[in-house]
C-alpha positions in Angstrom: 0.0 0.0 0.0 1.3 3.4 -1.0 1.6 5.7 2.0 3.1 9.0 3.0 3.4 9.8 6.7 4.1 13.3 7.9 5.6 14.2 11.3 7.2 17.1 13.0 4.3 19.4 13.6 3.6 21.2 16.8 3.2 24.4 18.7 5.8 27.1 18.2 6.1 30.8 19.0 6.3 33.4 16.2 9.8 33.6 14.8 10.5 30.0 15.7 11.3 27.0 13.6 10.0 23.5 12.8 11.1 20.7 10.5 8.4 18.6 9.0 9.2 15.1 7.6 7.3 13.2 4.9 8.3 9.5 4.8 7.2 7.1 2.0 6.3 3.5 2.5 5.2 0.9 0.1 6.7 2.6 -3.0 9.9 4.3 -4.2 9.9 8.0 -4.6 12.0 7.7 -7.7 10.0 9.4 -10.5 7.8 11.3 -8.2 7.7 14.9 -7.2 6.8 15.6 -3.6 4.8 18.6 -2.6 3.9 20.2 0.7 0.4 21.8 1.0 -1.4 23.4 3.9 -4.9 24.1 4.9 -6.0 26.5 7.6 -9.5 26.4 9.1 -12.0 28.0 6.8 -9.6 28.3 4.0 -8.8 26.3 0.9 -5.8 24.1 0.7 -2.8 25.9 -0.8 0.5 24.9 -2.3 3.6 25.5 -0.1 6.6 23.9 -1.8 7.7 21.0 -4.1 10.8 19.1 -5.0 11.5 16.7 -7.9 13.0 13.5 -6.9 15.6 13.0 -9.5 16.8 16.5 -10.2 16.1 18.1 -6.9 14.5 21.1 -8.5 12.4 23.1 -6.0 9.7 25.7 -6.1 7.9 27.7 -3.4 4.9 29.7 -2.8 5.7 33.4 -2.6 4.4 33.5 1.0 7.1 31.2 2.2 10.1 32.0 0.0 13.2 32.8 2.0 11.7 31.2 5.1 11.0 27.6 4.2 13.3 25.1 2.6 12.3 21.8 1.0 14.9 19.0 0.7 15.0 15.2 0.3 17.0 12.2 1.6 17.0 9.6 -1.2 18.3 6.9 1.1 15.5 7.4 3.6 12.8 8.1 1.0 12.0 11.1 3.0 11.3 14.7 2.2 11.7 17.6 4.7 10.3 21.0 5.0 12.4 23.3 7.2 10.3 26.2 8.3 12.1 29.2 9.8 10.7 32.6 10.8 7.3 31.1 11.4 4.3 33.5 11.5 0.8 33.1 13.0 -0.5 32.9 9.4 1.5 29.8 8.8 -0.8 28.0 11.2 -2.4 25.1 9.3 -2.6 21.4 8.8 0.3 20.5 6.6 0.2 17.7 4.1 2.7 16.1 1.8 1.7 14.5 -1.5 3.4 12.6 -4.3 2.9 13.5 -8.0 3.9 10.8 -10.4 5.6 11.7 -13.7 3.0 9.5 -15.5 -0.1 11.2 -14.3 1.2 14.6 -13.4 -1.2 14.7 -10.6 -0.8 14.4 -6.8 -2.2 10.9 -6.3 -0.9 9.9 -2.9 -1.5 12.1 0.2 -0.5 11.9 3.8 -2.8 12.4 6.7 -1.3 15.7 7.7 0.5 17.2 10.6 -0.7 20.3 12.6 1.5 23.4 12.8 0.4 26.1 15.2 2.2 29.4 15.5 1.2 31.3 18.6 2.6 33.2 21.5 
């Protein structure tokens, strides 16, 4: 069974940092791009960042550029989202998802990890 499992969320003060992890099980991430998305209460889900598996190319939403960094560990089949300079508006449920090169759609989703930024 193809699964993505997120971890690393929590409560942090404004200006703080968290590192989210997205681990794959049941399939190889080779050939997939991995994206991070987030959804705040009452808002639509939005794109945060993505990374290709083979080339390591990245792209970011404007709202997180310069603060968040997406990276991958091929050996561990894990993608990370390092979040620095967190703001209250970053509070959301964060999901990772896998997009296959065949379908070009995000077909596999994790269950999400909650990030709360509050003093």
